[in-house]
N, C-alpha and C positions, 0 to 999 in steps of 0.2 A: 516037129515046129508046129507050134499053134498057130492058127490063122486068126485074124482079127474079126470080130462080129462086125464092128462098125465104130466110129470114133463117135464119142459122147455117151447119151444114156441108150440102153436097150432094156426091154423087159426081163424081168426076173427070171420067167420061165425060159426065155431065149439062153440068157446067160448060163444060167445052171444046167440047161439040157446040153451045152455045148460041153461046159466043165466037166460033166459024169460021162460025157461020150469020150471025151480025151483025157480023163484021169487026172484032174487037176482041182485043186480047191480055190475059192473064191472068197477072200478075206471080208468081213463086214465091219464096219467102223462107226461107231456112234459119234455123230456129230450134234452141235448145238449150236455153231454161228459161223459166220464167214469165215472166220480165222482157222476152226477146226475143219470146215470143207476144204479149204484152200491146201492145209497142210496136209490131209489125207490125198488130194489129187496130186499134190507135187510128188509125193512118194510113189503114189501109183505110176505117175509118170516116169519117174527116176526110175523104177524098176521095171517098166514096161508090163505092170500086171494089171489085171483087171479087179475092179473093186466094187463093194456096195457100200453106199452111203445108207444110215439108217438113224432113226431116233425114237423115241417113245414117250411115253407119258411123263417120265421124270425130266425130260426136255422140254416140252410142250410150254410150260410157263416162260421159258427162256425165249423161244422162238416157236411159234406154230408151224404144222406142216405146211400149209398154204405159203408162208412168208419164206420157210426153210427151201421148199422146191424152186421159189423164185429165185433165190440166193445161188442155189447149185446149178440151176440152169444158165444164170448168167456167167457163173465161174468156169462152168466146163468148157466154153468155147475158148478159153485161155490155155487150155492143157492138151498134149497130144496123149490122150488117153483111149487105148482101143480094148 
């Protein structure tokens, strides 16, 4: 049984170290607005799975990294994702 790192966001190093030690993968999803972040978090919560939210230069014109992180931080409080 996998033990939870913590609820909310954790560093990538901590997340991947535990995944490697315990032999499981952590999927990464490209998000570009509040709706896509919320959808990915809903699925992560439903499946009780850790997830990685990511974006790249293709998404930056839609919503920059600073704004995207504010939205993600605001939304994560509504979900039981470990």
